[in-house]
C-alpha positions as a Markdown table, in Angstrom:
| # | Residue | x | y | z |
|---|---|---|---|---|
| 1 | Met | 0.0 | 0.0 | 0.0 |
| 2 | Val | 2.8 | 2.4 | 0.8 |
| 3 | Thr | 4.5 | 1.7 | -2.6 |
| 4 | Arg | 1.2 | 2.2 | -4.4 |
| 5 | Gly | 0.7 | 5.5 | -2.5 |
| 6 | Glu | 4.3 | 6.6 | -3.5 |
| 7 | Leu | 3.5 | 5.8 | -7.1 |
| 8 | Asn | 0.2 | 7.7 | -6.9 |
| 9 | Ser | 2.1 | 10.6 | -5.4 |
| 10 | Ala | 4.7 | 10.5 | -8.1 |
| 11 | Val | 2.0 | 10.9 | -10.8 |
| 12 | Gly | 0.2 | 13.6 | -8.9 |
| 13 | Trp | -2.8 | 11.5 | -7.8 |
| 14 | Trp | -2.5 | 12.9 | -4.3 |
| 15 | Ala | -6.0 | 11.9 | -3.0 |
| 16 | Ser | -5.3 | 8.3 | -4.0 |
| 17 | Ala | -1.9 | 8.5 | -2.4 |
| 18 | Arg | -3.4 | 9.8 | 0.9 |
| 19 | Ala | -6.0 | 7.0 | 0.8 |
| 20 | Asp | -3.3 | 4.4 | 0.3 |
| 21 | Phe | -1.3 | 5.9 | 3.2 |
| 22 | Asp | -4.4 | 5.9 | 5.4 |
| 23 | Arg | -4.9 | 2.2 | 4.8 |
| 24 | Ala | -1.3 | 1.4 | 5.4 |
| 25 | Glu | -1.2 | 3.4 | 8.6 |
| 26 | Ala | -4.3 | 1.6 | 9.9 |
| 27 | Leu | -2.6 | -1.7 | 9.0 |
| 28 | Ala | 0.6 | -0.6 | 10.8 |
| 29 | Gln | -1.3 | 0.2 | 13.9 |
| 30 | Gln | -3.3 | -3.0 | 13.8 |
| 31 | Leu | -0.1 | -5.1 | 13.4 |
| 32 | Asp | 1.9 | -2.8 | 15.7 |
| 33 | Asn | 4.5 | -2.7 | 13.0 |
| 34 | Thr | 7.1 | 0.1 | 13.6 |
| 35 | Thr | 8.8 | -0.4 | 10.3 |
| 36 | Leu | 5.5 | 0.1 | 8.3 |
| 37 | Ser | 4.6 | 3.1 | 10.5 |
| 38 | Leu | 8.0 | 4.6 | 9.7 |
| 39 | Ser | 7.5 | 4.1 | 6.0 |
| 40 | Val | 4.0 | 5.6 | 6.1 |
| 41 | Leu | 5.0 | 8.7 | 8.1 |
| 42 | Asn | 8.0 | 9.3 | 5.8 |
| 43 | Ala | 5.8 | 8.8 | 2.7 |
| 44 | Arg | 3.2 | 11.3 | 4.0 |
| 45 | Gly | 6.0 | 13.8 | 4.7 |
| 46 | Leu | 7.3 | 13.4 | 1.1 |
| 47 | Leu | 3.8 | 13.8 | -0.3 |
| 48 | Leu | 3.4 | 17.1 | 1.6 |
| 49 | Leu | 6.9 | 18.2 | 0.4 |
| 50 | Glu | 5.8 | 17.6 | -3.2 |
| 51 | Gln | 2.7 | 19.7 | -2.6 |
| 52 | Gly | 4.7 | 22.5 | -1.0 |
| 53 | His | 3.1 | 22.0 | 2.5 |
| 54 | Phe | 6.4 | 22.3 | 4.3 |
| 55 | Asp | 5.0 | 22.9 | 7.9 |
| 56 | Ala | 2.8 | 19.8 | 7.6 |
| 57 | Ala | 5.7 | 17.8 | 6.1 |
| 58 | Val | 7.8 | 18.7 | 9.1 |
| 59 | Arg | 5.1 | 17.5 | 11.5 |
| 60 | Trp | 4.9 | 14.0 | 9.8 |
| 61 | Leu | 8.6 | 13.7 | 9.5 |
| 62 | Asp | 9.2 | 14.7 | 13.1 |
| 63 | Arg | 6.9 | 11.8 | 14.0 |
| 64 | Ala | 8.9 | 9.4 | 11.8 |
| 65 | Leu | 12.3 | 10.4 | 13.1 |
| 66 | Pro | 12.2 | 8.6 | 16.5 |
| 67 | Leu | 11.1 | 5.4 | 14.7 |
| 68 | Ser | 14.0 | 5.7 | 12.2 |
| 69 | Arg | 16.7 | 5.7 | 14.8 |
| 70 | Gly | 18.9 | 2.6 | 15.5 |
| 71 | Ile | 17.8 | 0.5 | 12.5 |
| 72 | Asp | 19.3 | -0.5 | 9.2 |
| 73 | Arg | 22.7 | 1.0 | 9.9 |
| 74 | Gly | 21.2 | 4.5 | 9.9 |
| 75 | Arg | 19.8 | 4.5 | 6.4 |
| 76 | Ser | 16.2 | 5.2 | 7.5 |
| 77 | Glu | 17.3 | 8.0 | 9.8 |
| 78 | Ala | 19.4 | 9.5 | 7.1 |
| 79 | Met | 16.4 | 9.4 | 4.7 |
| 80 | Val | 14.1 | 11.1 | 7.3 |
| 81 | Val | 16.6 | 13.8 | 8.4 |
| 82 | Gly | 17.3 | 14.5 | 4.7 |
| 83 | Asn | 13.6 | 14.9 | 4.1 |
| 84 | Leu | 13.3 | 17.1 | 7.2 |
| 85 | Gly | 16.2 | 19.2 | 5.8 |
| 86 | Asn | 14.3 | 19.7 | 2.6 |
| 87 | Ala | 11.2 | 20.7 | 4.5 |
| 88 | His | 13.1 | 23.2 | 6.5 |
| 89 | Leu | 14.7 | 24.6 | 3.4 |
| 90 | Gly | 11.3 | 25.1 | 1.9 |
| 91 | Leu | 10.3 | 27.1 | 5.1 |
| 92 | Gly | 13.5 | 29.2 | 4.8 |
| 93 | His | 15.0 | 27.6 | 8.0 |
| 94 | Cys | 18.4 | 27.2 | 6.4 |
| 95 | Gln | 20.3 | 26.5 | 9.7 |
| 96 | Leu | 17.9 | 23.6 | 10.5 |
| 97 | Ala | 18.2 | 22.4 | 7.0 |
| 98 | Leu | 22.0 | 22.4 | 7.3 |
| 99 | Glu | 21.9 | 20.6 | 10.6 |
| 100 | His | 19.6 | 17.9 | 9.3 |
| 101 | Gly | 21.5 | 17.6 | 6.2 |
| 102 | Glu | 24.8 | 17.2 | 8.0 |
| 103 | Arg | 23.3 | 14.4 | 10.1 |
| 104 | Gly | 22.0 | 12.7 | 7.0 |
| 105 | Leu | 25.3 | 13.0 | 5.2 |
| 106 | His | 27.2 | 11.5 | 8.2 |
| 107 | Leu | 24.7 | 8.6 | 8.4 |
| 108 | Arg | 24.9 | 7.9 | 4.7 |
| 109 | Arg | 28.7 | 7.8 | 4.8 |
| 110 | Gln | 28.7 | 5.6 | 7.9 |
| 111 | Ala | 26.4 | 3.1 | 6.1 |
| 112 | Gly | 28.5 | 3.2 | 3.0 |
| 113 | Asp | 25.5 | 4.4 | 1.0 |
| 114 | Leu | 27.2 | 6.2 | -2.0 |
| 115 | Pro | 24.0 | 7.1 | -3.9 |
| 116 | Gly | 22.6 | 8.4 | -0.7 |
| 117 | Glu | 25.8 | 10.3 | 0.0 |
| 118 | Ala | 25.6 | 12.0 | -3.4 |
| 119 | Trp | 21.9 | 12.9 | -2.7 |
| 120 | Ala | 22.8 | 14.3 | 0.7 |
| 121 | Leu | 25.7 | 16.4 | -0.8 |
| 122 | Thr | 23.3 | 17.8 | -3.4 |
| 123 | Gln | 20.7 | 18.7 | -0.7 |
| 124 | Gln | 23.4 | 20.4 | 1.3 |
| 125 | Ala | 24.5 | 22.3 | -1.9 |
| 126 | Arg | 20.9 | 23.5 | -2.3 |
| 127 | Val | 21.0 | 25.0 | 1.2 |
| 128 | Trp | 24.3 | 26.8 | 0.6 |
| 129 | Gln | 22.9 | 28.0 | -2.7 |
| 130 | Ala | 19.9 | 29.5 | -0.8 |
| 131 | Leu | 22.3 | 31.1 | 1.6 |
| 132 | Gly | 24.2 | 32.7 | -1.3 |
| 133 | Asp | 27.4 | 30.7 | -0.8 |
| 134 | Phe | 27.7 | 29.6 | -4.4 |
| 135 | Asn | 31.3 | 28.4 | -4.1 |
| 136 | Gln | 30.5 | 26.1 | -1.2 |
| 137 | Ala | 27.5 | 24.8 | -3.2 |
| 138 | Ile | 29.7 | 24.2 | -6.3 |
| 139 | Ala | 32.2 | 22.3 | -4.2 |
| 140 | Leu | 29.5 | 20.0 | -2.8 |
| 141 | Cys | 28.0 | 19.4 | -6.2 |
| 142 | Arg | 31.3 | 18.5 | -7.7 |
| 143 | Asn | 31.8 | 15.9 | -4.9 |
| 144 | Ala | 28.3 | 14.5 | -5.5 |
| 145 | Ile | 29.0 | 14.3 | -9.2 |
| 146 | Thr | 32.2 | 12.4 | -8.6 |
| 147 | Ile | 30.4 | 10.0 | -6.4 |
| 148 | Gly | 27.6 | 9.7 | -8.9 |
| 149 | His | 29.9 | 8.8 | -11.8 |
| 150 | Asn | 31.3 | 5.9 | -9.7 |
| 151 | Thr | 27.9 | 4.6 | -8.6 |
| 152 | Pro | 25.9 | 2.1 | -10.7 |
| 153 | Leu | 22.5 | 3.4 | -9.7 |
| 154 | Ser | 20.4 | 6.1 | -11.3 |
| 155 | Arg | 22.3 | 8.9 | -12.9 |
| 156 | Ser | 19.3 | 11.2 | -12.6 |
| 157 | Tyr | 19.5 | 10.8 | -8.8 |
| 158 | Thr | 23.3 | 10.9 | -8.4 |
| 159 | Val | 24.5 | 13.1 | -11.3 |
| 160 | Ala | 21.7 | 15.0 | -13.0 |
| 161 | Gln | 20.4 | 16.7 | -9.8 |
| 162 | Pro | 23.9 | 18.0 | -8.7 |
| 163 | Leu | 24.6 | 19.1 | -12.3 |
| 164 | Asp | 21.4 | 21.1 | -12.1 |
| 165 | Val | 22.4 | 22.9 | -8.9 |
| 166 | Leu | 26.0 | 23.3 | -10.2 |
| 167 | Ala | 24.8 | 25.0 | -13.4 |
| 168 | Ser | 22.5 | 27.3 | -11.4 |
| 169 | Cys | 25.3 | 28.3 | -9.0 |
| 170 | Leu | 27.8 | 28.9 | -11.9 |
| 171 | His | 25.2 | 31.1 | -13.6 |
| 172 | Gln | 24.6 | 33.1 | -10.4 |
| 173 | Leu | 28.4 | 33.8 | -10.3 |
| 174 | Gly | 28.3 | 35.0 | -13.9 |
| 175 | Arg | 30.1 | 31.9 | -15.1 |
| 176 | Thr | 27.5 | 31.2 | -17.7 |
| 177 | Ser | 29.8 | 29.6 | -20.2 |
| 178 | Glu | 30.7 | 27.0 | -17.6 |
| 179 | Ala | 27.1 | 26.6 | -16.6 |
| 180 | Ile | 26.1 | 25.9 | -20.2 |
| 181 | Thr | 28.5 | 22.9 | -20.3 |
| 182 | Cys | 26.8 | 21.3 | -17.4 |
């Protein structure tokens, strides 16, 4: 049900996604299944992020965070704190976004999750970009791209996203010819 809800969310069928998450949440409570509860809470947070409802996303993700700690070598916690960082960035809370992002990056590295590390570096770059520190953002993007080129998973996730942020930062610095080559 959670996966179906995520797919419905991805195509913009948000009412269907919410209904799937409602069913999954009821099942998680009935079964007293913490892993399923975590998955539902995080998915609800992501749905709200996609819709631009950052305050509501923070509330769902804050509920997911305690459930994510101490399992699966930190990957779940890294995912939740990364999403919390994105929600706080959307609210303009850059310091909180950086703190959550740093925690997520640390956990991704600790778990040996290279695609996740590239994603976390890109998210940190977005925060530095929002703060106007384009050189810091560029350095983080370049690190993410290097990792992405050495990772067998989705290039859109590990290379295209940091390239997008990199090009935007280069353009902001007036280095348009370099941005175009991204």
